[in-house]
C-alpha positions in Angstrom: -27.5 -31.2 -46.3 -28.6 -33.3 -49.6 -32.0 -31.2 -49.8 -30.0 -28.0 -50.0 -27.6 -29.5 -52.2 -30.6 -31.0 -54.5 -32.2 -27.8 -54.3 -28.8 -25.9 -55.2 -28.7 -27.9 -58.4 -31.9 -27.8 -59.6 -31.6 -23.9 -59.3 -28.3 -24.1 -61.4 -30.0 -26.2 -63.6 -32.9 -23.7 -64.0 -30.2 -21.1 -64.1 -28.4 -23.1 -67.0 -31.2 -23.8 -68.6 -32.8 -19.8 -68.6 -29.4 -18.7 -69.8 -29.3 -21.2 -73.0 -32.7 -20.3 -73.8 -32.1 -16.5 -73.5 -28.2 -16.9 -75.4 -30.5 -18.9 -77.8 -32.8 -16.2 -78.1 -30.3 -13.6 -78.8 -28.5 -15.8 -81.2 -31.8 -15.8 -83.4 -32.1 -12.3 -83.8 -35.5 -12.3 -82.6 -35.0 -9.3 -80.5 -34.0 -7.2 -83.4 -36.3 -8.7 -86.5 -39.1 -6.5 -87.0 -42.4 -7.7 -86.9 -45.9 -6.9 -88.5 -46.4 -4.9 -85.1 -42.9 -2.8 -84.5 -43.1 -2.0 -88.5 -46.7 -0.7 -88.6 -45.2 1.7 -85.7 -42.4 3.2 -87.8 -42.5 5.8 -90.7 -42.4 4.7 -94.5 -39.5 6.9 -95.9 -41.3 9.5 -98.1 -40.4 9.6 -101.9 -39.1 12.6 -103.5 -37.4 13.6 -107.0 -37.0 17.0 -107.4 -37.0 17.0 -111.1 -40.3 14.7 -110.9 -41.9 17.4 -108.1 -41.1 20.4 -110.5 -42.6 18.5 -113.4 -45.8 17.4 -111.7 -45.7 21.3 -110.6 -45.8 22.5 -114.1 -48.7 20.3 -114.8 -50.4 22.0 -111.6 -49.9 25.3 -112.8 -51.1 24.6 -116.5 -54.1 23.0 -115.2 -54.9 26.0 -113.0 -54.3 28.2 -116.0 -56.2 26.1 -118.7 -59.7 26.3 -115.8 -60.2 29.9 -117.3 -59.7 32.4 -119.8 -56.7 34.8 -119.3 -55.7 38.0 -121.7 -52.8 40.3 -121.7 -55.5 42.9 -120.2 -56.5 40.1 -117.4 -53.0 37.9 -116.7 -52.7 34.6 -114.7 -49.8 35.3 -111.9 -48.3 32.8 -110.0 -45.6 33.9 -107.5 -42.5 31.5 -106.7 -43.9 29.0 -109.3 -41.4 26.2 -108.5 -41.2 27.2 -104.8 -37.2 28.1 -105.1 -37.4 31.8 -105.5 -40.1 33.7 -103.2 -39.2 37.0 -105.3 -40.1 35.7 -108.5 -43.4 35.1 -110.5 -44.6 34.1 -114.0 -47.2 35.9 -115.8 -49.1 34.0 -118.4 -52.0 35.0 -120.7 -53.2 34.1 -124.1 -52.2 36.1 -127.2 -53.7 35.7 -131.0 -50.7 38.5 -132.0 -47.0 37.7 -131.9 -45.6 40.4 -129.4 -42.5 41.4 -128.0 -43.2 41.4 -124.1 -41.0 43.8 -122.2 -41.1 43.7 -118.5 -40.1 46.7 -115.7 -40.0 46.0 -112.3 -40.2 49.6 -110.5 -37.4 50.0 -107.8 -36.2 52.5 -105.3 -34.5 54.8 -107.9 -33.4 54.4 -111.2 -30.5 52.0 -110.6 -32.5 49.7 -108.6 -35.7 49.5 -111.3 -35.0 46.7 -113.6 -36.1 46.3 -117.0 -35.7 43.1 -119.6 -37.4 41.8 -123.1 -38.9 38.7 -123.2 -38.8 36.5 -126.0 -41.2 36.8 -129.1 -44.6 35.6 -128.1 -47.8 34.0 -129.1 -49.9 31.7 -128.1 -49.6 31.2 -124.6 -47.3 33.5 -123.4 -45.2 32.9 -120.3 -43.5 35.6 -118.9 -40.7 35.5 -116.1 -40.8 38.4 -113.4 -37.7 38.4 -111.1 -36.1 41.0 -109.4 -39.2 41.6 -106.6 -38.4 43.3 -103.4 -39.5 41.1 -100.2 -42.8 42.1 -98.0 -44.3 44.8 -100.0 -46.4 45.0 -103.2 -44.2 45.1 -106.5 -45.2 47.5 -109.3 -44.6 45.5 -112.6 -45.2 47.0 -115.9 -45.8 45.0 -119.0 -45.5 46.4 -122.5 -46.8 43.9 -125.5 -45.1 45.5 -129.0 -47.2 43.8 -131.6 -45.4 45.7 -134.7 -46.3 48.9 -136.5 -46.9 51.2 -133.5 -49.0 49.0 -131.6 -48.1 48.8 -128.1 -50.2 47.7 -124.9 -49.5 48.2 -121.4 -50.6 46.3 -118.2 -49.4 47.4 -114.6 -49.5 44.8 -112.2 -49.0 44.9 -108.2 -47.5 41.8 -107.2 -47.3 41.6 -103.4 -44.7 39.3 -101.4 -44.2 38.0 -98.5 -41.1 39.3 -95.8 -37.9 37.7 -95.7 -37.4 34.9 -93.2 -36.7 36.0 -89.7 -33.3 34.2 -89.8 -32.2 36.2 -93.0 -28.8 37.7 -92.8 -29.0 41.3 -92.3 -27.2 43.9 -95.3 -26.2 47.2 -94.4 -25.5 49.7 -97.0 -22.3 51.1 -95.9 -21.7 53.2 -99.1 -23.5 53.4 -102.9 -22.6 55.5 -105.9 -24.4 53.5 -108.4 -23.4 55.7 -111.4 -19.6 54.4 -110.6 -20.8 50.9 -110.2 -20.6 47.7 -112.6 -23.7 47.6 -113.9 -25.8 44.6 -112.9 -27.1 42.8 -109.4 -24.6 41.3 -106.8 -24.9 37.8 -106.2 -24.0 36.9 -102.4 -23.0 33.0 -102.3 -22.9 31.8 -98.6 -20.9 29.1 -97.5 -23.1 27.4 -95.0 -26.9 26.1 -95.2 -27.7 28.4 -92.2 -27.5 31.5 -94.8 -29.2 32.2 -98.0 -27.8 32.8 -101.3 -29.4 36.3 -102.3 -29.5 39.1 -105.1 -29.1 42.1 -103.7 -29.0 45.7 -105.3 -27.1 48.9 -105.2 -29.1 49.6 -102.1 -28.4 46.6 -100.5 -32.0 45.4 -100.8 -32.8 41.8 -101.6 -34.1 41.2 -105.0 -34.1 37.4 -105.2 -32.9 34.5 -102.9 -33.0 30.9 -102.9 -35.2 29.0 -100.1 -32.9 25.6 -100.5 -30.3 26.5 -98.4 -28.5 23.2 -99.2 -28.1 24.1 -102.4 -25.6 26.7 -104.2 -23.6 27.2 -101.1 -19.9 27.3 -100.4 -19.3 26.8 -104.1 -19.4 29.1 -107.1 -22.5 29.8 -108.9 -21.6 30.8 -112.2 -23.8 32.1 -115.2 -23.1 29.7 -118.3 -23.1 30.5 -122.1 -26.6 29.5 -122.5 -27.9 32.0 -120.0 -28.4 29.3 -117.0 -27.0 29.3 -113.9 -24.7 26.1 -112.4 -24.3 25.4 -108.8 -23.9 22.6 -106.1 -27.1 20.6 -105.5 -28.3 20.0 -102.3 -27.0 16.2 -101.8 -24.0 15.8 -99.4 -20.9 14.0 -99.7 -19.4 15.1 -96.6 -20.1 18.6 -94.4 -20.1 20.9 -94.8 -20.2 21.9 -98.4 -18.6 19.0 -100.4 -22.0 17.9 -102.9 -22.7 15.2 -104.9 -24.3 16.8 -107.7 -24.6 20.1 -109.7 -28.2 21.8 -110.7 -28.2 23.9 -113.8 -31.4 26.0 -113.0 -32.5 29.7 -113.7 -33.7 32.4 -110.9 -37.5 31.0 -111.2 -36.2 28.1 -110.1 -36.4 25.4 -112.9 -34.0 22.9 -112.6 -32.9 21.9 -116.3 -30.3 19.4 -115.4 -28.9 17.7 -112.6 -25.1 16.4 -112.9 -24.5 13.4 -110.5 -20.9 13.3 -109.6 -19.6 10.7 -107.7 -16.3 12.5 -106.8 -18.1 15.1 -104.9 -17.7 19.0 -105.7 -16.8 22.2 -103.9 -15.3 25.4 -103.7 -15.4 25.9 -107.4 -16.7 25.0 -110.9 -15.8 26.9 -114.4 -17.4 26.2 -117.6 -14.6 25.2 -120.3 -14.6 26.7 -123.7 -15.9 23.3 -125.1 -18.7 23.2 -122.4 -17.4 20.7 -120.1 -17.1 21.6 -116.6 -13.8 22.3 -114.6 -14.4 21.2 -111.0 -12.9 21.3 -107.6 -13.4 17.7 -106.1 -12.1 14.7 -104.7 -10.8 11.4 -105.4 -13.8 8.9 -105.6 -12.3 6.9 -102.8 -11.6 9.6 -100.4 -12.6 7.8 -97.4 -10.0 5.1 -98.6 -7.5 7.2 -99.5 -7.6 9.4 -96.3 -7.1 12.6 -97.8 -10.0 15.0 -99.4 -10.3 18.6 -101.5 -7.3 17.4 -103.4 -8.5 16.7 -106.9 -9.6 18.6 -109.8 -11.7 17.1 -112.3 -13.4 17.4 -115.6 -17.2 16.8 -116.2 -18.5 16.0 -119.3 -21.2 18.3 -120.1 -23.1 15.8 -122.4 -22.7 12.8 -120.3 -22.3 14.0 -116.7 -19.3 11.4 -116.5 -15.6 12.1 -114.9 -13.8 12.5 -118.1 -10.4 13.4 -116.7 -8.7 13.8 -112.8 -6.0 15.8 -111.7 -4.8 14.1 -108.4 -2.5 16.5 -106.8 -1.1 14.0 -104.4 1.1 12.9 -107.3 2.2 16.5 -108.4 2.9 18.5 -105.1 4.0 17.7 -101.7 1.3 16.5 -99.5 3.5 16.4 -96.2 4.0 19.8 -96.3 2.7 21.2 -93.2 2.2 25.0 -93.0 0.8 26.6 -90.1 -3.0 27.8 -90.6 -6.1 27.7 -88.8 -8.0 25.5 -91.6 -7.9 22.2 -89.6 -10.9 21.0 -87.0 -9.7 20.4 -83.5 -9.7 16.5 -84.3 -6.5 14.3 -83.1 -5.3 11.3 -85.4 -8.0 12.5 -88.3 -8.6 9.6 -90.6 -9.4 12.3 -93.5 -6.7 14.5 -94.0 -7.4 18.0 -95.7 -4.2 18.9 -96.7 -4.7 21.1 -99.6 -8.4 22.2 -99.1 -8.1 23.2 -102.8 -10.7 26.2 -103.6 -10.1 27.2 -106.9 -9.4 25.7 -110.3 -9.5 27.5 -113.7 -8.3 26.9 -117.3 -5.8 29.2 -118.9 -6.3 28.7 -122.6 -3.5 30.7 -123.8 -1.3 28.5 -122.1 -3.4 25.2 -121.9 -2.7 25.2 -118.2 -4.8 24.3 -115.0 -4.4 27.1 -112.4 -5.3 25.9 -108.8 -5.1 27.3 -105.3 -4.5 25.7 -102.2 -5.0 28.2 -99.2 -3.8 25.7 -96.8 -0.2 25.7 -98.7 -0.7 29.1 -99.5 0.0 28.1 -103.2 -1.2 29.1 -106.4 0.0 26.1 -109.0 -0.2 26.5 -112.6 0.1 22.8 -114.5 0.2 21.8 -117.9 -3.4 20.7 -118.5 -2.6 17.5 -120.7 0.7 16.2 -118.9 0.0 17.8 -115.1 3.6 18.7 -115.1 4.2 22.0 -113.1 4.5 25.1 -114.6 5.2 27.4 -111.8 4.1 28.0 -108.2 3.4 31.3 -106.8 3.5 31.6 -102.6 6.0 32.2 -99.8 9.2 30.4 -100.5 9.1 29.0 -97.3 8.9 25.6 -96.0 10.5 23.6 -98.9 13.8 22.4 -97.1 12.5 18.7 -96.5 13.4 15.6 -99.0 10.0 15.7 -100.0 9.5 19.2 -100.9 12.9 20.0 -102.3 11.9 19.2 -105.9 9.2 21.9 -105.7 11.8 24.7 -105.5 12.6 24.7 -109.1 9.1 25.9 -109.8 9.1 28.8 -107.2 8.3 32.4 -108.8 10.7 35.1 -107.5 9.1 38.3 -106.2 10.7 41.8 -108.5 9.5 45.2 -108.1 8.8 47.7 -105.0 6.1 46.8 -102.4 5.7 43.1 -102.9 3.7 41.0 -100.4 3.0 37.1 -100.5 -0.4 36.1 -100.3 -1.5 33.7 -97.7 -4.3 31.3 -97.4 -5.7 33.0 -101.0 -9.2 32.1 -102.5 -10.3 32.7 -106.2 -7.6 33.9 -108.6 -8.7 34.8 -111.5 -7.2 35.6 -115.0 -7.2 38.8 -116.3 -7.1 40.9 -119.2 -3.6 41.3 -121.1 -2.8 44.6 -119.7 0.7 44.8 -120.7 0.3 42.8 -124.2 3.5 40.6 -123.3 3.0 36.9 -124.3 5.1 35.8 -121.4 3.0 37.6 -118.7 -0.2 36.6 -117.2 -1.9 38.7 -114.5 -4.0 37.4 -111.9 -6.3 38.7 -109.2 -7.1 36.9 -106.4 -8.2 37.4 -102.5 -5.5 37.5 -100.1 -7.0 36.3 -96.5 -3.5 36.9 -95.0 -4.5 34.4 -92.4 -1.2 34.5 -89.9 0.9 35.5 -92.7 3.6 32.8 -91.6 4.5 29.4 -92.5 5.2 28.9 -88.5 3.2 29.1 -85.5 5.8 31.3 -84.1 5.8 34.2 -86.7 2.0 34.2 -86.9 0.3 37.8 -87.1 -2.7 38.0 -84.4 -5.7 38.4 -86.2 -6.6 41.8 -84.3 -3.4 43.1 -86.1 -4.1 41.6 -89.6 -5.5 42.7 -92.9 -6.9 40.9 -96.1 -7.0 42.6 -99.4 -7.7 42.0 -103.0 -4.3 42.0 -104.7 -3.3 41.6 -108.7 0.2 40.0 -109.4 1.8 40.1 -112.6 3.6 36.5 -113.7 6.5 36.5 -116.1 6.2 32.7 -116.7 9.2 32.4 -118.9 11.5 34.2 -116.4 9.8 32.6 -113.1 9.2 36.1 -111.8 5.9 37.7 -110.0 5.7 41.5 -109.7 2.7 43.0 -107.6 0.5 45.3 -109.4 -2.3 46.4 -107.6 -3.7 45.8 -104.1 -6.3 47.2 -101.9 -7.5 46.2 -98.4 -4.1 46.6 -96.5 -5.1 50.6 -96.0 -8.0 49.5 -93.7 -6.4 47.1 -91.3 -8.6 44.6 -89.5 -11.7 46.0 -90.4 -10.9 44.4 -94.0 -9.6 41.1 -92.1 -11.4 37.6 -93.2 -9.4 34.9 -91.9 -11.4 32.3 -94.1 -13.4 32.7 -97.4 -13.6 35.5 -100.0 -13.4 36.4 -103.4 -12.0 39.3 -105.9 -13.6 40.0 -109.2 -12.4 42.1 -112.1 -15.3 44.1 -113.5 -14.7 44.6 -117.2 -17.2 47.4 -117.8 -15.4 50.0 -115.7 -12.7 48.2 -114.4 -13.6 48.3 -110.9 -13.1 45.2 -108.5 -15.3 43.7 -106.3 -14.0 42.1 -102.8 -15.8 39.8 -100.6 -14.1 39.6 -97.1 -16.3 36.9 -96.8 -15.1 35.1 -93.3 -14.8 37.7 -91.0 -15.0 35.7 -87.6 -15.6 38.1 -84.6 -16.0 38.1 -80.2 -18.0 40.8 -80.4 -15.8 43.2 -82.5 -12.7 41.8 -82.1 -11.1 39.7 -84.7 -10.1 35.7 -84.1 -9.1 33.3 -86.1 -11.7 30.6 -84.9 -13.0 29.0 -88.2 -14.4 26.1 -86.6 -16.4 28.4 -84.3 -17.6 30.0 -87.4 -18.7 26.9 -89.2 -20.4 25.7 -86.2 -22.2 29.1 -85.4 -20.7 29.5 -82.1 -18.7 32.3 -83.0 -20.2 35.1 -85.1 -19.2 35.5 -89.0 -19.9 38.5 -90.8 -18.6 39.2 -94.1 -17.5 42.8 -95.9 -18.4 43.4 -99.9 -16.5 46.5 -101.3 -16.5 47.6 -104.9 -13.6 49.9 -105.3 -12.1 51.6 -108.6 -9.2 51.2 -109.9 -7.6 54.0 -107.9 -9.1 52.4 -104.5 -12.3 54.4 -104.1 -14.9 52.4 -102.7 -18.3 53.0 -105.0 -20.3 50.1 -103.1 -19.7 48.8 -99.8 -22.1 46.2 -97.7 -21.6 44.7 -94.1 -23.8 41.5 -93.8 -24.2 40.6 -90.1 -26.4 37.5 -88.4 -29.9 38.1 -87.6 -30.2 36.5 -85.0 -26.8 36.7 -83.7 -26.2 32.9 -83.4 -26.5 32.6 -87.2 -23.9 33.1 -89.8 -23.4 35.8 -92.3 -20.5 34.8 -94.2 -20.4 35.3 -98.1 -18.3 32.5 -99.6 -18.2 34.7 -102.8 -19.6 37.8 -104.2 -20.5 38.4 -108.0 -21.7 40.9 -110.0 -24.3 39.7 -112.8 -26.9 40.8 -115.1 -30.4 40.1 -113.4 -32.0 38.5 -116.5 -30.3 35.8 -118.8 -33.1 36.1 -121.6 -31.9 32.3 -123.2 -32.9 30.9 -119.6 -36.2 31.5 -120.0 -36.5 30.1 -123.5 -39.1 27.1 -122.3 -42.4 26.5 -121.9 -44.3 24.5 -119.1 -44.7 21.0 -119.3 -42.5 20.6 -122.4 -39.7 18.6 -120.7 -38.8 17.3 -117.5 -35.2 18.1 -116.0 -32.5 15.8 -116.9 -30.4 13.6 -114.9 -27.2 12.8 -116.1 -24.0 11.1 -114.6 -23.3 8.6 -112.0 -25.0 8.5 -108.5 -22.7 7.6 -105.6 -23.7 4.9 -103.4 -22.3 3.7 -100.3 -20.4 0.1 -99.5 -22.5 -2.8 -98.4 -20.5 -4.3 -95.7 -20.5 -7.7 -96.2 -18.1 -8.6 -93.6 -19.7 -7.0 -90.9 -22.7 -8.4 -88.5 -24.8 -6.1 -86.5 -25.8 -6.9 -82.8 -28.9 -9.1 -82.0 -29.7 -6.9 -79.6 -30.1 -2.8 -79.1 -27.6 -1.5 -76.6 -26.4 1.7 -75.5 -27.9 5.4 -75.5 -27.0 6.7 -79.2 -30.0 8.1 -81.1 -30.5 9.6 -84.7 -31.5 12.9 -86.1 -32.3 13.1 -89.9 -32.1 16.3 -91.3 -33.3 14.4 -94.7 -34.3 11.1 -95.3 -36.0 10.3 -98.9 -36.1 7.8 -101.5 -35.1 9.1 -105.0 -36.2 6.3 -107.4 -34.1 3.3 -106.4 -31.7 5.0 -103.6 -32.4 5.9 -100.1 -30.7 8.7 -99.3 -30.0 9.7 -95.9 -28.3 13.2 -93.8 -28.5 13.0 -90.4 -26.6 13.3 -86.9 -25.4 10.7 -84.6 -26.0 11.4 -80.4 -25.3 10.4 -77.1 -28.0 11.1 -74.4 -29.0 13.9 -77.3 -25.8 15.6 -77.5 -23.5 15.8 -80.5 -19.6 15.1 -80.3 -16.9 15.9 -82.7 -15.9 12.3 -83.3 -18.2 9.9 -84.2 -19.8 7.9 -86.9 -22.0 4.7 -88.1 -23.6 2.3 -90.2 -26.8 1.8 -91.7 -28.5 -1.7 -90.8 -31.5 -2.7 -93.2 -33.3 -5.3 -91.1 -36.3 -7.2 -93.1 -39.3 -8.9 -91.3 -38.5 -11.9 -93.5 -34.2 -11.9 -92.0 -33.1 -10.3 -94.5 -30.3 -7.8 -93.0 -27.8 -5.6 -95.0 -25.1 -3.3 -93.4 -23.9 -0.1 -95.3 -20.8 2.5 -94.6 -22.0 5.6 -94.4 -19.9 8.9 -95.0 -19.1 10.3 -91.7 -18.3 14.1 -91.0 -17.3 16.1 -88.0 -19.9 16.8 -85.0 -21.8 13.7 -85.9 -23.0 14.2 -89.0 -23.2 11.3 -91.6 -24.6 11.0 -95.2 -25.4 7.9 -97.1 -26.9 6.8 -100.3 -28.0 3.3 -100.5 -28.5 1.5 -103.6 -31.9 -0.5 -102.9 -31.4 -2.9 -106.3 -29.2 -4.8 -104.1 -31.8 -5.8 -101.5 -34.6 -8.3 -101.6 -38.1 -7.6 -101.9 -39.1 -7.0 -98.2 -40.2 -4.7 -95.4 -37.3 -3.3 -93.6 -36.6 -1.4 -90.1 -33.7 1.5 -90.4 -31.2 0.6 -87.7 -28.0 2.4 -86.9 -25.0 0.9 -85.6 -22.8 4.0 -84.1 -20.0 5.1 -81.9 -18.8 8.5 -80.7 -16.0 9.5 -78.8 -17.5 11.2 -75.6 -14.1 11.5 -73.5 -13.3 14.8 -74.5 -9.9 13.9 -76.2 -11.6 14.3 -80.0 -9.0 11.6 -80.7 -10.2 9.7 -84.1 -7.8 6.9 -83.8 -7.2 6.3 -80.1 -10.3 7.9 -78.1 -12.6 6.1 -76.3 -15.5 5.3 -78.2 -19.0 4.7 -76.4 -21.0 2.3 -78.9 -24.8 1.7 -79.7 -27.2 -0.1 -81.8 -30.6 1.3 -82.0 -33.7 1.5 -84.5 -34.9 4.5 -85.9 -38.6 5.9 -86.6 -38.3 4.8 -90.4 -38.7 1.9 -92.4 -38.5 1.2 -96.4 -40.3 -1.1 -98.4 -39.1 -2.8 -101.5 -41.8 -4.6 -103.4 -41.3 -7.5 -105.4 
């Protein structure tokens, strides 16, 4: 018996000793501390800066050009010089006589043939060519006018690759080019699985951006200097909140990158003084618990945020109309109560006019004081104590045939048609979603319609009259539960109407926006240009290729193809400039990661790179290889010398997370990149009370900071 007891005690002692040793090993962190051997198996995060890459590309082109001799009769031609627009080219040659060079890109008819004149050139000529067709040999004619009747011509054939296999399909329904507004139509998608494209009057693509993370879900505007402004390609939050703006041309050259910590989404406008009015967020949106409810002014010269209009302090954020914008997530931690999609400046009244589709409100505020001038929208839902004060600003409808707008997009100020200083005319896209403040009164999508509508607002008398509409007569064929745009075209007086988010099950309309966002439900769009009398002179149906890709159109804009000032630069003369302030994620000094790897979580990176002193990540948290609606994580940098840093991420639905980490904060070392995360996999989609499945794992990447 004593022998058995002794043996048992020895075994117990061994177990205790082993347990203590194991605990000591775990506590020491040796199980997760990277070693030379483990780090050697990881991939160093690549360095990439789009401005540097473009400047280096210009040097490569010049080196190639200077390696031979080129003349007007035998020019140097490079297709897609910046790798941004495959339907563009740059033609270069030497000339000792100054010349005005005109360019003509031969189209399928006179209305799709585009001609423009380059600047007066001498020495090394750099002639941009934009508006090429995809997948064919393009006939491009150059004419050099040296003055005094001395003109030289050169015909080139520039062959391009076909459109990508996943490109959305543009089907021409009708086209009367002689009755259309001159120019080309810019189709702007909402999500990165569609392409931003230039489309002619025959519905042929004549330019597109290969960078689908750029210029989506937000207006693309032509600036006074001839350049274009659009959102950049770094996310703040899925699916369209971006951290930067790119000022660029259609060759793909980026002149300026504006870093905006608040993020930019939906709408940007150039103000009379050159600054930018942007729809945005609170800079601390993940702490405030709300999003898409702030308008900002970005300083054109510095990129800094000069002014913020926070609508939580202007209107009632507790007002909760019935709509289909919110994802199926319970107890969501970041509420999109306003979903602001437009902000425009009314110079005559010194007012900011803002559109909130979730509230079905168009709100005018004083640009200096933020005091409300008026609210355009249905008069329901203002009886609560919190919302009652807004009743005094509601417009009263007058005149026959009036209908309120519901879940609208993109109001714009029209010319002063009635010469009355008290009135202002607005054109907007009325999605018509549900057409009810409550679920009980909602109109079913198959019985619904969207429309372009013009309202005349008497700002002194606080009344509103409906002046014009188009779309109601088309019924559900025009119904778009989300997205859209309506533009007044100044030369012809036509209206360009974009039914941008037509969600369909087969041919049946549905309000399943979330399915459209994630591609589980087909999303298509319909763009129609109509005359004042309602005649359709241009109509394009946009559909998916293949069927599991989206064909939504956030906005459609008619614009000139060629903006001469935008090309008045020389290769290698100047690198693109970065302005503003980079957003970086918080370091979590009070969070200690586990000392061992656990669980079945993993990460899939759509983008991970180093830009100067920042580590930028865009990825998804997965459980057993699957994404879940609710989840998130933190980034852990573990150094082989024992340094450990933990950073918060910007999380979004369906497992997405984004991070921007300031590497100036960390010590010189070689670091593994680990993820500490959790997902709600119990089917509840409850962000607050759902059962969390946690995990901690090492990614395949590392980052080295030199001493």
